[in-house]
C-alpha positions in Angstrom: 133.7 160.8 64.2 136.0 158.1 65.2 133.7 155.4 66.7 135.0 155.4 70.3 136.0 159.0 70.5 134.8 162.4 71.5 135.1 164.9 68.7 138.7 165.7 67.8 140.5 168.3 69.8 143.2 170.8 69.0 145.2 170.9 65.7 148.4 168.9 65.7 150.8 171.9 65.5 151.3 174.1 68.5 154.8 175.4 69.0 155.9 175.6 72.6 153.1 173.4 73.9 152.6 169.7 74.3 151.2 168.0 71.2 147.9 166.4 72.0 146.7 165.9 68.4 144.1 163.2 68.5 145.2 161.9 71.9 141.6 161.7 73.1 140.6 158.8 70.9 140.6 155.4 72.6 140.6 153.1 69.6 142.5 150.1 70.7 139.5 147.8 70.2 139.6 146.4 66.7 136.4 145.2 65.0 136.1 141.4 64.6 136.2 139.7 61.3 132.8 138.6 59.9 132.2 135.3 58.3 129.9 134.8 55.3 127.4 133.1 57.6 127.4 136.2 59.9 126.7 138.4 56.9 123.7 136.2 56.1 122.5 136.3 59.7 122.6 140.1 59.5 119.7 139.9 57.0 117.7 138.0 59.6 118.6 140.7 62.1 117.3 143.2 59.7 114.0 141.4 59.1 113.3 140.0 62.5 114.8 142.3 65.2 112.3 143.6 67.6 113.5 147.2 68.1 112.0 148.0 71.5 108.7 146.6 70.2 108.0 149.9 68.4 108.6 151.0 64.8 112.0 152.5 64.1 110.5 155.7 62.7 109.2 156.7 66.1 112.4 156.2 68.0 113.7 159.4 69.5 116.7 161.0 67.8 119.9 161.3 69.9 118.2 160.5 73.3 121.4 160.8 75.3 122.4 164.2 74.1 121.7 167.1 76.3 120.1 170.1 74.7 122.3 172.4 76.7 125.4 171.3 74.8 127.3 171.0 78.0 129.2 167.8 77.3 131.6 166.0 79.6 133.4 162.7 79.3 131.5 159.6 80.2 132.5 158.0 83.5 133.6 154.5 82.5 132.3 152.5 85.5 132.3 148.8 85.5 129.1 146.8 85.1 129.3 145.7 88.7 129.2 149.3 89.9 126.2 150.2 87.8 123.2 151.0 90.0 120.6 149.6 87.7 118.5 146.5 88.0 119.3 143.5 85.8 115.9 142.1 85.9 112.4 143.4 85.7 111.4 141.7 89.0 108.3 140.0 87.6 107.0 142.9 85.7 107.5 144.5 82.3 110.4 147.0 82.3 109.3 150.6 82.1 110.6 152.7 79.2 112.6 154.8 81.6 114.5 151.8 83.1 117.7 150.5 81.6 119.7 147.4 82.0 123.5 147.4 81.9 124.9 148.7 78.6 121.3 149.5 77.6 120.9 146.2 75.9 118.0 146.0 73.5 115.5 143.2 73.2 115.9 141.5 69.9 114.4 138.3 68.4 116.5 136.3 66.0 114.7 133.6 64.0 118.0 132.1 62.8 119.0 129.0 64.9 122.6 129.9 64.2 122.1 133.4 65.5 120.6 132.0 68.7 123.5 129.7 69.2 126.0 132.5 68.6 124.2 134.8 71.1 124.0 132.0 73.7 127.7 131.3 73.3 128.6 135.0 73.6 126.3 135.3 76.6 127.9 132.5 78.5 131.5 133.7 77.9 130.7 137.3 78.9 128.7 136.2 81.9 131.7 134.5 83.3 133.9 137.6 82.8 131.5 140.3 83.9 128.6 138.7 85.8 126.3 141.0 83.8 124.0 138.6 82.1 120.6 140.1 81.3 117.6 137.8 81.4 115.1 138.4 78.6 112.0 136.9 80.1 109.9 137.1 76.9 112.5 134.9 75.1 113.2 132.4 77.9 116.9 132.9 77.4 119.8 135.1 78.4 121.7 137.6 76.4 124.9 139.5 77.3 126.3 142.7 75.8 128.4 142.3 72.7 131.2 144.2 74.3 132.4 144.4 77.9 134.3 147.2 79.5 135.8 144.7 81.9 137.1 142.4 79.2 140.5 144.1 79.1 142.1 146.8 81.1 143.0 148.5 77.8 139.6 148.1 76.2 137.7 151.4 75.8 134.0 151.8 76.3 131.9 149.9 73.7 131.9 151.4 70.2 128.1 152.0 70.4 128.6 154.3 73.4 130.6 157.1 72.0 131.6 159.6 74.8 129.4 162.7 74.6 130.6 165.7 72.7 132.2 168.5 74.8 131.8 172.2 74.6 134.1 174.0 72.1 135.7 170.8 70.8 137.3 172.4 67.7 139.6 175.3 68.6 141.4 174.8 65.3 138.3 175.9 63.5 138.3 179.2 65.5 141.8 180.2 66.5 144.0 178.4 64.0 146.6 180.9 62.8 146.2 182.2 59.3 148.7 184.2 57.3 148.4 188.0 57.1 147.0 189.4 53.9 149.4 191.8 52.2 147.5 192.3 49.0 143.9 192.5 47.8 143.8 189.1 46.3 145.2 187.4 49.4 142.7 189.4 51.5 139.8 188.2 49.4 141.0 184.6 49.7 141.3 184.8 53.5 137.8 186.5 53.8 136.3 183.7 51.8 138.1 181.1 53.9 137.2 182.5 57.3 133.5 182.7 56.3 133.2 179.4 54.4 135.4 177.1 56.4 133.6 174.3 58.4 132.6 175.5 61.8 132.5 173.4 65.0 128.7 173.2 65.0 128.8 171.8 61.5 131.1 169.1 62.5 129.1 168.5 65.7 126.0 167.8 63.7 127.8 165.3 61.5 129.2 163.5 64.5 125.8 163.3 66.2 124.3 161.6 63.1 127.3 159.3 62.8 127.1 158.2 66.4 123.3 157.5 66.0 123.7 155.7 62.7 126.4 153.5 64.2 124.1 152.5 67.0 121.4 151.6 64.4 123.7 149.7 62.1 125.1 147.7 64.9 121.7 146.0 65.1 122.6 144.4 61.8 126.4 144.0 62.3 126.9 144.1 66.1 130.7 144.7 66.0 130.8 147.0 63.1 131.9 150.7 63.3 131.1 153.8 61.4 133.9 156.3 60.7 133.6 159.9 59.7 136.2 160.6 56.9 136.9 163.0 54.0 136.7 166.7 54.1 134.6 166.8 57.3 137.6 165.6 59.2 140.7 166.4 57.1 140.7 170.1 57.6 139.5 171.1 54.1 135.8 171.1 54.7 133.4 174.0 54.1 130.1 174.8 55.7 128.3 173.2 52.7 130.5 170.1 52.5 128.8 166.7 52.4 130.0 164.1 54.9 131.7 160.8 54.0 131.1 157.8 56.2 132.9 154.4 56.1 131.2 151.4 57.5 133.9 149.0 58.7 132.6 145.4 59.2 136.1 143.8 59.2 139.6 145.2 59.7 143.0 144.1 58.7 145.6 144.6 55.9 143.3 142.8 53.4 140.0 144.3 54.6 139.3 145.9 51.3 139.7 142.4 49.7 137.7 140.6 52.3 134.7 142.7 51.3 134.4 142.6 47.6 133.2 146.1 46.5 131.3 144.7 43.5 129.2 142.1 45.4 129.5 142.0 49.2 129.6 145.8 49.6 126.4 146.2 47.5 124.7 143.5 49.5 125.7 145.0 52.9 124.6 148.5 51.7 121.3 147.1 50.5 120.6 145.8 54.1 121.6 149.2 55.5 119.3 150.9 53.0 116.3 148.8 54.1 117.1 149.9 57.7 117.4 153.5 56.7 113.9 153.4 55.1 112.5 152.8 58.7 114.4 155.8 60.3 112.2 158.9 60.3 115.2 161.3 60.3 116.8 159.8 57.2 115.5 160.6 53.8 116.2 159.5 50.2 118.6 156.6 50.8 119.9 155.8 47.4 122.3 153.0 46.5 124.9 154.0 43.9 126.5 151.0 42.2 129.9 152.6 41.4 133.4 151.1 41.5 133.2 151.8 45.2 129.4 151.5 45.9 127.9 154.2 48.2 124.7 154.7 49.9 123.6 158.4 49.6 121.1 159.9 52.0 120.2 163.1 53.8 119.8 163.7 57.5 116.6 165.7 58.0 117.7 167.1 61.4 121.0 168.7 60.2 120.3 168.9 56.5 123.6 167.3 55.8 124.1 165.0 52.8 126.0 161.7 53.6 127.8 159.2 51.4 128.3 155.8 53.2 130.7 153.2 51.8 131.7 149.7 53.1 135.3 149.0 54.1 136.9 151.6 51.8 139.5 152.0 54.6 141.9 153.9 52.3 139.6 156.9 52.8 140.3 156.8 56.5 144.0 156.6 56.0 144.2 159.5 53.6 141.9 161.5 55.8 144.7 161.7 58.4 147.4 162.2 55.9 145.5 165.2 54.4 144.7 166.5 57.9 148.4 166.7 58.6 149.0 168.5 55.4 146.2 170.9 56.3 147.8 172.0 59.5 151.5 171.7 58.7 151.6 175.1 56.9 149.0 177.9 57.5 148.6 178.8 53.8 147.4 175.3 52.8 143.8 175.4 54.0 142.8 178.8 52.6 144.4 178.0 49.2 142.6 174.6 48.9 139.3 176.0 50.0 139.3 178.7 47.3 140.5 176.2 44.6 137.5 174.0 45.5 135.1 176.9 45.3 136.6 178.0 42.0 136.4 174.6 40.5 132.8 174.2 41.7 131.8 177.5 40.3 133.3 176.6 36.8 131.6 173.2 36.7 134.8 171.1 36.9 134.4 169.7 40.4 131.9 166.8 40.0 133.2 163.3 39.5 129.7 162.0 38.9 129.6 164.3 35.8 133.0 163.3 34.5 135.1 166.0 36.0 137.5 166.3 39.0 136.6 165.1 42.5 137.4 167.3 45.5 139.9 164.7 46.6 141.7 165.0 43.3 141.8 168.8 43.5 143.3 168.6 47.0 146.0 166.3 45.8 146.7 168.6 42.8 147.2 171.6 45.1 149.4 169.6 47.5 151.5 168.4 44.5 151.9 172.0 43.3 153.0 173.2 46.7 155.5 170.3 47.0 157.1 170.9 43.6 157.9 174.6 43.8 161.6 175.5 43.6 161.2 176.4 47.3 158.5 174.0 48.5 155.7 175.2 50.7 155.1 171.8 52.2 157.3 168.7 52.6 156.6 165.1 51.4 155.2 163.6 54.6 155.3 160.0 53.4 159.0 160.3 52.6 160.0 162.3 55.7 157.8 160.4 58.2 157.2 157.0 56.7 156.5 155.4 60.0 153.6 157.9 60.7 151.8 157.0 57.4 152.5 153.3 57.0 149.8 151.8 54.8 150.0 148.5 56.8 149.2 150.3 60.1 146.1 148.8 61.8 143.1 151.0 61.2 142.3 151.8 64.8 145.9 153.2 65.2 145.9 155.4 62.1 144.9 158.5 64.0 148.0 158.2 66.2 150.4 158.3 63.2 150.8 162.0 62.7 150.6 163.2 66.3 154.3 164.0 66.5 154.8 165.6 63.1 156.1 169.1 63.7 155.0 172.2 61.9 156.9 172.9 58.7 158.7 176.2 58.3 159.0 176.9 54.6 161.5 179.4 53.2 158.9 180.2 50.5 157.3 183.5 51.5 154.8 183.8 48.6 151.4 185.2 49.5 148.3 183.1 49.1 147.3 185.2 46.2 150.6 184.5 44.4 150.2 180.8 45.2 146.7 180.7 43.7 148.0 182.4 40.6 150.9 180.0 40.4 148.7 176.9 40.9 146.5 178.0 37.9 149.6 178.7 35.8 151.2 175.3 36.7 148.3 173.2 35.4 147.6 175.6 32.5 151.2 175.8 31.0 153.7 173.7 32.9 152.4 170.3 33.8 152.5 167.7 31.0 149.1 166.0 31.1 150.0 163.5 28.3 153.0 162.0 29.9 153.0 162.7 33.6 151.1 161.5 36.7 150.6 163.7 39.8 152.1 162.1 42.9 151.9 163.5 46.4 153.5 160.3 47.7 156.8 161.1 45.8 156.3 164.9 45.7 157.0 165.1 42.0 155.5 164.4 38.6 156.0 160.7 37.6 155.8 159.1 34.2 152.4 157.6 33.5 152.3 153.9 34.2 151.7 151.6 31.4 148.9 149.5 33.1 145.3 149.5 31.9 144.2 151.7 34.8 146.4 154.5 33.6 146.6 153.9 29.9 144.7 156.4 27.8 143.5 158.3 30.9 143.4 162.1 30.4 144.3 163.0 34.0 146.3 160.8 36.3 146.4 161.6 40.0 147.9 158.9 42.2 146.2 158.0 45.4 148.9 158.2 48.1 148.2 154.8 49.7 146.7 152.3 47.2 148.2 153.9 44.1 144.9 154.0 42.2 143.9 156.9 39.9 141.7 159.3 41.8 140.9 161.2 38.6 139.6 158.2 36.6 136.2 159.8 36.3 137.6 162.2 33.7 137.2 159.8 30.8 135.8 162.0 28.1 138.1 164.3 26.0 135.5 167.0 25.9 135.5 167.2 29.8 139.3 167.1 29.9 139.5 170.0 27.4 137.0 172.0 29.4 139.1 171.5 32.6 142.3 172.7 30.8 140.4 175.6 29.3 139.2 176.8 32.8 142.8 176.6 34.1 144.1 178.6 31.2 141.4 181.3 31.1 141.4 181.8 34.9 145.1 182.1 35.0 145.1 184.7 32.2 142.3 186.7 33.8 143.7 186.7 37.3 147.2 187.6 36.1 145.9 190.8 34.5 143.6 192.1 37.3 144.7 190.3 40.6 141.1 190.4 41.7 139.4 187.1 42.8 136.0 188.3 41.5 137.2 187.9 37.9 137.3 184.1 38.4 135.0 183.6 41.4 132.2 185.9 42.6 133.2 186.3 46.2 130.0 187.7 47.7 127.8 185.2 46.0 130.1 182.4 47.1 130.1 183.6 50.7 126.3 183.7 50.7 126.2 180.0 49.6 129.0 179.0 52.0 
């Protein structure tokens, strides 16, 4: 999920025990910046790379994963200690033999690519003595990364440590509030059945790790990050997975890769690669403000959205993950709101309604602005933990010391759901106000073009953009307001979740 990590461990909030939230992720190796020439060379890699001299669509899927699901950490031995031959001893290497770091044979037709590879090979050979001779090429090639290059350097990003058994205790034993009424009981039943399970996340991580290995044939030092609801604690069993391909890192990484031109070009190269992978189907390039490549993993059945260098999605993933576990009523409430919005047809940004991200921010804003708040404003109380200038490979470490929040608000989840619907049906001023989780209050609408004449304004906590910009038609806006009003009125009368969301049918869909 994070490129050099095992799947995440326990949730960040355990009173009376040491806090090991996300400690297991060795991410102190930052991706290198790519020049325009290297982006051009990646196209040569795509066209001319010799992937083990066999078509990509016959490569085995997840060759290093044991079917027994008994995973342990990889022993990070040095190249010198590896008991594998570095040459073929005058014969063709058998398919079951491996060279150090499992280096693949590739053929680059670009003279610049050959020079870059030769330079990298000579420098790494001096450091690790692990040069691999490619006899068919008449030259030498060294691994792109070396475990011996720095005592602080983790294992190369293409070799993610294997997943371990029961890696997600928070998905199983995370405490949830007791249900004191019928409505709250229905919400908790829905949550416990539909929340993302460890095997769901495991499938997504397996595909992410394999795709990173494939994409690194085009961009050798790139990384693929799992983000969004799959990782932030608000995912359900039917949630899609968001992936972020990071080809360069830094405070201006989103500017270094222009989303209107470079991102589309990079995704088009990845799309051509995906066409040759037998386990990927329907790779479709969507030319939106933030372009994405949509595809489906045949093995797991999961739908994926891949973007390029939209690193704000990684930052807000860990902000939302902290909100998810800081108070035990947050996750059940947000899951039921997302299911309710989907059922009523107002949770689809591609059709001009609210994205799931906007809905999550709306719920968090409501919980922050109650007379007795249910959750704090994390960016105000812990600014050093959620600094937007923090280097990307350190973002996961930000919230590790944030303690659990003990709210004086003792409202049931049922009461909070009813209050959420009432707040946006009768209290919030859509015409004049902007929803801000960063400030934990409703702010006046900015006068800039991005916000002017927008029906719904939800501030992105890091880059300040409008996450609800997809709602650009008055008809869709009116439909959203109508659903809030009608659902609030119906639920207020009967206090039964079935009047606004068919529980059994929703559970069956998960």
